C-alpha positions in Angstrom: -132.4 -54.9 113.6 -130.1 -56.2 110.8 -132.1 -54.2 108.3 -131.9 -51.0 110.4 -128.0 -51.4 110.8 -127.9 -51.9 107.1 -129.7 -49.0 105.9 -128.0 -46.7 108.8 -124.6 -47.8 107.4 -125.7 -47.2 104.0 -126.7 -43.7 105.0 -123.5 -42.8 106.9 -121.4 -44.2 103.7 -123.6 -42.2 101.3 -123.3 -38.8 103.6 -119.3 -39.6 103.8 -119.2 -39.9 100.1 -121.3 -36.7 99.4 -118.8 -34.9 101.8 -115.8 -35.9 99.8 -117.5 -35.1 96.7 -118.6 -31.6 97.7 -115.1 -31.0 99.5 -113.5 -31.9 96.0 -115.8 -29.7 94.1 -115.2 -26.8 96.6 -111.5 -27.2 96.1 -111.5 -27.3 92.3 -113.7 -24.2 92.5 -111.4 -22.4 94.6 -108.5 -23.6 92.1 -110.2 -22.2 89.3 -111.2 -19.0 90.9 -107.6 -18.6 91.9 -106.5 -19.3 88.4 -108.8 -16.7 87.0 -107.6 -14.0 89.5 -104.0 -14.8 88.9 -104.7 -14.4 84.9 -106.7 -11.4 85.0 -105.1 -8.3 83.3 -105.7 -4.7 84.4 -106.4 -1.4 82.6 -103.4 0.3 82.4 -103.8 4.0 83.4 -101.4 7.0 82.1 -98.5 7.3 84.2 -98.1 3.9 85.6 -95.1 2.0 87.0 -94.6 -1.8 86.7 -93.6 -3.6 90.2 -91.4 -6.6 89.0 -90.7 -8.6 91.9 -88.2 -11.4 91.0 -87.9 -13.6 94.2 -87.5 -17.2 93.0 -85.5 -19.0 90.5 -86.7 -18.1 87.1 -87.8 -20.9 84.9 -87.7 -20.8 81.0 -91.6 -20.8 80.9 -94.3 -19.6 83.1 -95.4 -22.9 85.0 -99.0 -24.1 83.9 -99.4 -25.6 87.5 -101.8 -24.7 90.5 -98.6 -24.5 92.8 -97.5 -21.4 91.1 -100.5 -19.5 92.3 -99.6 -19.9 95.6 -95.9 -19.3 95.4 -93.2 -17.0 94.5 -93.9 -13.4 93.5 -96.5 -12.4 96.0 -99.9 -12.7 94.1 -98.3 -12.4 90.7 -97.3 -16.3 91.0 -94.0 -17.4 89.1 -93.4 -15.8 85.9 -91.0 -17.6 83.7 -88.4 -15.7 81.4 -90.6 -16.1 78.4 -93.1 -13.7 80.2 -90.7 -11.6 82.2 -89.2 -10.7 78.6 -92.5 -10.1 76.9 -93.9 -7.8 79.6 -90.6 -5.8 79.5 -90.7 -5.4 75.8 -94.4 -4.7 75.7 -93.8 -2.0 78.4 -91.1 -0.5 76.4 -93.5 0.3 73.6 -96.5 1.3 75.9 -96.6 5.0 76.3 -98.7 4.7 79.4 -96.0 3.0 81.3 -93.3 5.4 82.4 -91.0 3.0 84.9 -90.3 -0.3 86.4 -90.0 -0.7 90.2 -87.6 -4.0 90.3 -87.5 -6.0 93.3 -85.1 -8.8 93.2 -83.7 -11.9 95.2 -82.6 -14.2 92.0 -81.6 -17.3 94.1 -80.4 -20.1 92.0 -80.9 -18.3 88.5 -78.3 -18.5 86.2 -76.1 -15.5 85.2 -77.1 -16.0 81.3 -80.8 -15.7 82.4 -79.9 -12.5 84.5 -78.3 -11.0 81.7 -81.0 -11.6 79.1 -83.5 -9.9 81.7 -80.8 -7.2 82.1 -80.4 -6.4 78.4 -84.3 -6.2 77.9 -84.2 -3.7 80.8 -81.4 -1.6 79.1 -83.7 -1.5 76.1 -86.7 -0.2 78.3 -84.3 2.6 79.6 -83.1 3.6 76.1 -86.9 4.2 75.3 -86.5 7.2 77.8 -88.3 5.4 80.7 -86.8 4.7 84.2 -85.8 1.7 86.5 -85.7 1.8 90.3 -84.4 -1.2 92.0 -84.7 -2.4 95.6 -83.7 -5.4 97.7 -83.1 -6.2 101.2 -79.8 -8.4 100.3 -77.3 -7.8 97.3 -75.0 -10.3 96.2 -73.2 -10.3 92.7 -76.2 -12.0 91.0 -78.8 -9.5 92.5 -76.4 -6.7 92.1 -75.7 -7.5 88.5 -79.5 -7.4 87.7 -80.0 -4.2 90.1 -77.0 -2.3 88.6 -79.1 -1.5 85.3 -81.3 0.7 87.4 -81.3 4.6 87.5 -81.5 4.4 91.1 -80.5 1.6 93.5 -82.1 1.1 97.1 -81.4 -1.3 99.9 -83.4 -2.0 102.9 -81.9 0.1 105.7 -81.2 -3.0 107.8 -80.0 -5.0 104.7 -76.8 -6.6 103.9 -74.2 -6.8 101.0 -72.0 -9.5 99.9 -69.8 -8.3 96.9 -66.8 -10.5 97.2 -66.2 -12.2 93.9 -67.4 -15.4 92.5 -66.5 -18.9 93.6 -67.7 -22.4 92.2 -68.6 -24.9 94.9 -68.6 -28.5 94.3 -69.4 -31.6 96.5 -67.7 -34.8 96.4 -69.2 -38.1 97.2 -66.3 -40.3 97.2 -65.4 -40.3 100.8 -69.2 -41.1 101.8 -69.1 -44.0 99.4 -65.9 -45.4 100.6 -67.3 -45.3 104.0 -70.5 -47.4 102.4 -68.2 -49.7 100.6 -69.1 -48.4 97.4 -66.6 -47.9 94.5 -67.7 -45.9 91.3 -65.7 -47.3 88.5 -65.1 -44.6 85.9 -65.1 -45.1 82.1 -64.6 -41.9 80.1 -63.0 -40.0 77.3 -61.8 -36.6 77.9 -59.2 -35.0 80.2 -61.4 -32.4 81.3 -64.6 -34.6 82.0 -65.3 -33.6 85.5 -68.6 -34.8 86.0 -67.3 -38.0 87.1 -65.0 -36.4 89.8 -67.5 -35.9 92.4 -67.9 -39.6 92.4 -64.3 -40.8 91.9 -62.1 -38.0 93.7 -62.2 -36.1 96.8 -61.0 -32.9 95.2 -60.6 -31.3 91.7 -58.0 -32.6 89.3 -55.6 -29.9 87.7 -57.8 -29.9 84.5 -61.0 -29.4 86.0 -59.7 -26.7 88.3 -58.2 -24.9 85.2 -61.3 -25.0 83.3 -63.8 -23.8 86.2 -61.3 -21.1 86.9 -61.5 -20.0 83.4 -65.2 -20.0 82.7 -66.1 -18.4 86.2 -63.4 -15.8 85.4 -65.1 -14.8 82.3 -68.6 -14.8 84.0 -67.1 -12.4 86.6 -65.6 -10.3 84.0 -69.0 -9.8 82.3 -70.5 -8.7 85.8 -67.4 -6.4 86.3 -67.7 -4.6 83.2 -71.4 -4.4 83.3 -71.3 -2.7 86.7 -68.6 -0.4 85.4 -70.7 0.9 82.8 -73.9 1.3 84.6 -72.4 2.9 87.9 -69.5 4.6 86.2 -66.8 3.1 88.4 -63.7 1.9 86.6 -63.1 -2.0 86.7 -59.9 -1.9 88.5 -61.7 -0.2 91.6 -64.5 -2.6 91.6 -62.0 -5.4 91.6 -59.9 -4.0 94.2 -63.0 -3.5 96.4 -64.3 -6.8 95.7 -61.1 -8.7 96.2 -60.3 -7.1 99.5 -63.8 -7.5 100.8 -63.9 -4.0 101.7 -67.7 -3.3 101.1 -69.5 -5.2 103.9 -72.3 -2.7 105.0 -75.0 -0.9 102.9 -73.5 2.4 104.2 -70.3 1.6 102.5 -71.8 0.4 99.4 -73.5 3.8 99.4 -70.2 5.6 100.0 -68.6 3.6 97.0 -71.2 4.6 94.6 -72.8 1.2 94.2 -76.0 2.0 95.9 -78.0 5.2 96.3 -79.7 5.1 99.4 -80.5 2.8 102.5 -84.0 3.3 103.0 -87.5 1.6 103.3 -90.4 0.6 101.0 -92.3 3.5 101.7 -89.7 6.1 100.8 -89.2 4.4 97.4 -93.0 4.7 96.6 -92.9 8.4 97.5 -89.7 8.6 95.3 -91.6 7.2 92.4 -94.3 9.7 92.8 -91.9 12.5 92.8 -90.3 11.0 89.7 -93.8 10.9 88.0 -94.7 14.4 89.1 -97.4 13.4 91.7 -98.6 15.2 94.5 -98.3 13.6 98.1 -102.0 12.8 97.9 -102.4 11.4 94.3 -102.3 7.9 93.9 -99.5 5.8 92.4 -100.5 3.8 89.3 -98.6 0.5 90.4 -99.1 -2.5 88.4 -98.1 -6.1 89.4 -96.1 -7.6 86.5 -98.2 -10.8 86.6 -101.2 -8.7 85.9 -99.6 -6.6 83.3 -98.1 -10.0 81.7 -101.8 -11.1 81.5 -102.8 -8.2 79.2 -100.3 -9.5 76.5 -101.7 -11.2 73.4 -101.3 -15.2 72.9 -99.5 -15.3 69.7 -100.4 -19.0 69.7 -103.9 -18.2 68.8 -103.1 -16.4 65.8 -103.0 -18.0 62.4 -100.4 -17.4 59.6 -96.9 -18.1 59.6 -95.3 -19.1 62.7 -92.0 -19.6 64.4 -91.9 -22.7 66.5 -89.9 -22.3 69.9 -89.0 -25.9 71.3 -88.0 -25.8 74.6 -85.1 -28.2 75.9 -85.0 -27.8 79.6 -83.1 -29.9 82.0 -81.3 -33.3 81.9 -81.4 -35.3 78.9 -83.1 -38.7 79.5 -84.8 -41.6 77.2 -88.3 -41.7 77.2 -91.1 -39.2 78.3 -89.8 -35.8 79.6 -91.6 -32.9 81.6 -91.2 -29.5 82.3 -88.0 -30.0 84.0 -86.4 -32.8 81.9 -85.8 -33.5 78.4 -87.4 -36.8 77.3 -86.1 -38.1 74.0 -89.7 -39.4 72.9 -91.2 -36.2 74.0 -88.8 -33.7 72.3 -88.4 -35.9 69.2 -92.3 -35.7 68.5 -92.4 -32.0 69.3 -89.6 -31.3 66.7 -91.2 -33.7 64.2 -94.6 -32.1 64.8 -93.3 -28.5 63.9 -91.2 -29.6 61.2 -94.4 -31.4 59.5 -96.5 -28.2 60.3 -96.5 -26.2 57.2 -97.5 -23.1 59.0 -94.3 -23.1 61.0 -91.7 -21.5 58.7 -88.7 -21.9 61.3 -87.9 -23.6 64.4 -85.7 -22.1 67.5 -84.4 -24.8 69.8 -84.0 -23.3 73.0 -81.3 -25.3 75.1 -81.0 -24.9 78.7 -79.3 -28.3 79.7 -76.4 -29.9 81.1 -76.7 -32.9 79.1 -77.5 -36.5 80.1 -78.1 -39.7 78.1 -75.8 -40.1 75.1 -78.7 -42.5 73.4 -81.3 -39.9 74.1 -79.3 -37.1 72.8 -78.5 -39.1 69.7 -82.2 -39.5 69.0 -82.9 -35.8 69.5 -79.8 -34.7 67.2 -81.4 -36.8 64.6 -84.9 -35.0 64.4 -82.8 -31.7 64.3 -81.0 -33.0 61.0 -84.4 -33.8 59.5 -85.7 -30.5 60.4 -82.7 -28.6 59.0 -83.4 -30.2 55.5 -86.9 -28.8 55.7 -87.0 -25.3 57.4 -84.2 -23.2 59.4 -83.3 -24.2 62.7 -81.7 -21.9 64.9 -80.5 -22.7 68.7 -80.6 -20.4 71.4 -78.7 -21.3 74.4 -79.6 -20.1 77.8 -77.5 -20.6 81.0 -76.1 -24.0 80.2 -75.9 -25.9 76.8 -73.2 -28.3 77.6 -72.2 -31.7 76.6 -75.6 -33.6 75.5 -77.1 -29.9 75.5 -74.4 -29.1 73.0 -74.6 -32.3 71.0 -78.3 -31.6 70.2 -77.3 -28.0 69.2 -74.4 -28.8 66.9 -76.3 -29.5 63.6 -78.6 -26.3 63.7 -78.1 -23.7 60.9 -77.0 -21.1 63.7 -76.3 -21.1 67.2 -76.7 -18.3 69.3 -75.9 -17.7 73.2 -75.5 -15.1 75.8 -71.8 -14.1 76.5 -72.0 -15.8 79.9 -73.6 -19.1 78.9 -71.7 -22.5 79.7 -71.3 -24.6 76.7 -69.0 -27.1 75.0 -68.0 -30.2 77.3 -67.5 -32.5 74.2 -67.0 -35.7 76.2 -68.6 -39.0 77.3 -68.5 -41.1 80.4 -69.9 -43.8 82.2 -70.1 -44.7 86.1 -70.5 -48.4 87.2 -70.8 -49.2 90.8 -68.6 -51.8 92.5 -70.8 -52.4 95.6 -68.8 -55.8 96.8 -67.5 -54.4 100.1 -71.0 -53.0 100.9 -72.6 -56.2 100.0 -70.3 -58.8 101.3 -68.6 -57.1 104.1 -71.1 -54.8 105.5 -74.2 -56.7 104.8 -73.2 -60.0 104.8 -74.6 -60.8 101.5 -73.0 -63.2 98.8 -73.9 -64.1 95.5 -73.2 -67.0 93.0 -74.1 -67.2 89.5 -74.4 -70.1 86.8 -73.8 -68.8 83.4 -73.5 -70.3 79.9 -70.2 -68.4 78.9 -67.4 -66.9 80.5 -68.8 -63.3 80.2 -72.4 -64.1 80.7 -72.8 -62.4 84.1 -71.2 -58.9 82.7 -72.7 -56.0 84.7 -72.7 -57.4 88.3 -72.6 -54.8 90.8 -71.1 -57.4 93.6 -67.8 -57.6 91.9 -65.1 -55.0 90.1 -65.0 -54.9 86.5 -62.5 -57.2 84.9 -60.1 -56.0 82.5 -62.1 -57.5 79.7 -65.1 -55.7 81.0 -63.3 -52.2 81.1 -62.1 -52.6 77.6 -65.7 -53.5 76.2 -66.8 -50.4 78.2 -64.0 -48.3 77.0 -64.7 -49.3 73.3 -68.2 -48.2 73.5 -67.2 -44.8 75.1 -64.7 -44.3 72.4 -67.2 -44.9 69.8 -69.7 -42.5 71.3 -67.1 -39.8 71.5 -66.0 -40.2 68.1 -69.7 -40.0 67.2 -69.7 -36.7 69.2 -67.0 -35.0 67.5 -68.1 -36.2 64.1 -71.3 -34.3 64.7 -69.4 -31.2 66.0 -67.1 -31.4 62.8 -70.0 -31.7 60.4 -72.3 -29.1 62.0 -69.9 -26.7 62.6 -67.8 -27.1 59.5 -64.6 -27.9 61.7 -61.7 -30.0 60.8 -60.9 -33.3 63.3 -57.8 -31.5 64.6 -59.6 -28.3 65.7 -62.3 -30.2 67.2 -60.3 -32.4 69.2 -58.6 -29.3 70.5 -61.8 -28.0 71.5 -63.2 -31.4 73.0 -61.9 -33.8 75.7 -64.8 -32.6 78.1 -63.7 -29.2 78.4 -66.5 -26.5 79.4 -66.2 -23.1 77.7 -68.2 -19.7 78.2 -69.7 -18.5 75.0 -67.3 -15.6 75.2 -64.7 -18.2 74.5 -66.8 -20.4 72.5 -67.5 -17.6 69.8 -63.8 -17.1 68.8 -63.6 -21.1 68.6 -66.6 -21.1 66.3 -68.7 -23.3 68.6 -71.3 -20.8 68.4 -72.3 -18.1 65.9 -73.1 -15.0 67.8 -74.2 -13.4 70.9 -78.1 -13.2 71.8 -81.1 -14.0 73.5 -84.3 -16.0 72.8 -86.0 -12.8 70.9 -82.7 -12.4 68.9 -82.9 -16.1 68.1 -86.5 -15.8 66.9 -85.7 -12.8 64.7 -82.9 -14.5 63.1 -85.0 -17.5 62.3 -87.5 -15.2 60.6 -84.9 -13.7 58.4 -83.7 -17.1 57.4 -87.1 -18.2 56.5 -87.8 -15.0 54.8 -91.0 -13.9 56.6 -91.7 -10.6 58.3 -95.1 -11.2 59.8 -95.5 -14.4 62.3 -96.8 -15.5 65.3 -94.8 -17.6 67.9 -95.9 -21.0 69.2 -94.3 -23.3 71.8 -93.3 -26.8 72.3 -93.7 -29.3 74.0 -97.1 -28.9 75.7 -96.6 -28.0 79.3 -97.3 -30.3 81.8 -101.1 -30.7 83.1 -101.3 -28.6 86.6 -103.6 -31.4 88.0 -101.2 -34.1 86.9 -98.4 -32.5 88.3 -100.4 -31.7 91.7 -101.6 -35.2 92.2 -98.8 -37.4 91.0 -97.5 -38.0 87.4 -93.7 -37.7 86.9 -93.0 -34.9 89.1 -95.0 -34.3 92.5 -95.0 -30.5 92.6 -95.8 -30.3 96.1 -93.1 -32.6 97.3 -90.6 -31.1 95.1 -91.4 -27.6 96.2 -91.5 -28.4 100.0 -88.1 -30.1 99.6 -86.6 -27.3 97.8 -87.8 -25.0 100.5 -86.5 -27.0 103.3 -83.2 -28.0 102.0 -82.1 -24.6 100.5 -78.7 -24.9 98.8 -78.4 -28.5 99.5 -81.4 -29.3 97.3 -79.0 -29.0 94.2 -76.7 -31.6 95.5 -79.9 -33.9 96.5 -81.0 -33.6 92.9 -77.4 -34.4 91.6 -77.3 -37.7 93.4 -80.9 -38.5 92.6 -80.1 -37.8 88.7 -76.9 -40.0 89.0 -78.6 -42.9 90.6 -81.3 -42.9 87.9 -79.1 -42.3 85.1 -78.5 -45.4 82.8 -76.2 -46.0 80.1 -73.4 -43.7 78.9 -73.7 -40.1 79.3 -72.8 -36.7 77.8 -73.0 -34.6 80.8 -71.1 -31.6 82.5 -70.6 -31.2 86.2 -74.0 -29.5 86.4 -74.0 -29.4 90.2 -71.6 -26.6 90.1 -72.8 -23.9 92.6 -71.5 -20.5 91.3 -72.0 -18.0 94.0 
């Protein structure tokens, strides 16, 4: 009987293991098929139209993860800015492509990213091709992109919210006070507003001033673009938006912002008529993801190369991933590109609000080493501020979009005093035995002493002086000029250009052309660094659990950004070169 039970249990266990193995095998087979299907190109017919559906926050690069197959842009998955720009540029030169059907809902995508896509679409139109835009809802950002189109449509029961821009911040001080936690601030820079969300319950006059300046610059860029595209003078647009007089799709049509309230089937028939097709003839509508899959992979080509190195997210010490800049990961990538003789120039693509001052300095050092060997061009996207500007300042040239947010030359540190929480609310007390008067420096159960504050302030001052020194040397500016631009103040690129913080306007493709010119090469391919995250690592753990993050982002909506801000602040160590990156412009 004992032997019978032994063999029976062994058999059951074996069957159980077999089922698990077969289940995993089936799962990975399905994933493989899905990946193959998602990457399969199409045969492009004459008289074709690309359907470009952007209903997600656009990342810098198309994610190399399994979740992208099942999320975002219908069966296209999520396309990064790199592939969106590439497919538009390819379509511009493709005689078989006659137009683009643009569906837009940009969510948290930044204004510089939006402008870069808009400029590519402008070039598409200049090639004699057409664009139709359609959305169920238009706010400033969605309309900003859609306004480039020849014809703009809205869902018959859709909505319009065009009432100007606002910048919204959440302040944590009141909640921290209730918890019994005091955030002690050590900083340099009257405009260093990143600390205010933890140290105040409202904006300081300096921070309110700088935010007002740069959101008005972004707003002016939006107004001017719409004015040109829709042939409506800027004063009329500002008046209508300021008075909130356009509240319905019908009013938007009457004002000339939208061409028609309709449904998708009407637009498809309109596309047919635009192409000269009869009602029964088939419309050659190609999904953007399928068309993008037809593009050549430059990284497989030999010969001279331009390396595009992506610096995306907050800057931290150690390893990074697709959403964070790790000093170790990025430094290795820069060094690899520097040592590769086939790489003739480097483009550092920066989209970062900053972060660790130590990590930023490590990365900056690698840029300096590169600069002596081959040209280094910085291409700024939505945000390249504080630490993001620090790692950019020593490059040969810096280019940005007019509505890029940059500058924020300043340093701060946050040190929690949790005495009230620990002693009064939790009943915890502490006592230390030490060898010297200051041996217990850094305790969170008591406030900083004057000596502690002086020590920390001296450290912040030193880092700030290093920061301004890097800007002086990299940008060829004197100390008085840099101090006038610093103090933690944030600028849009339209202001930064006249102040010599950047060299010119342009996007990633312009930066690559400048890099090739400085390297004196005409034929080249483009390779990118760092290597993107392994999809299975992202799905089953690693530094970022894609499934959990995706679910939280979906469930929390606009509050997800506040959650990420708090999470980042808790994890941050040491002194920070960071701007108020939780700013929500809408």
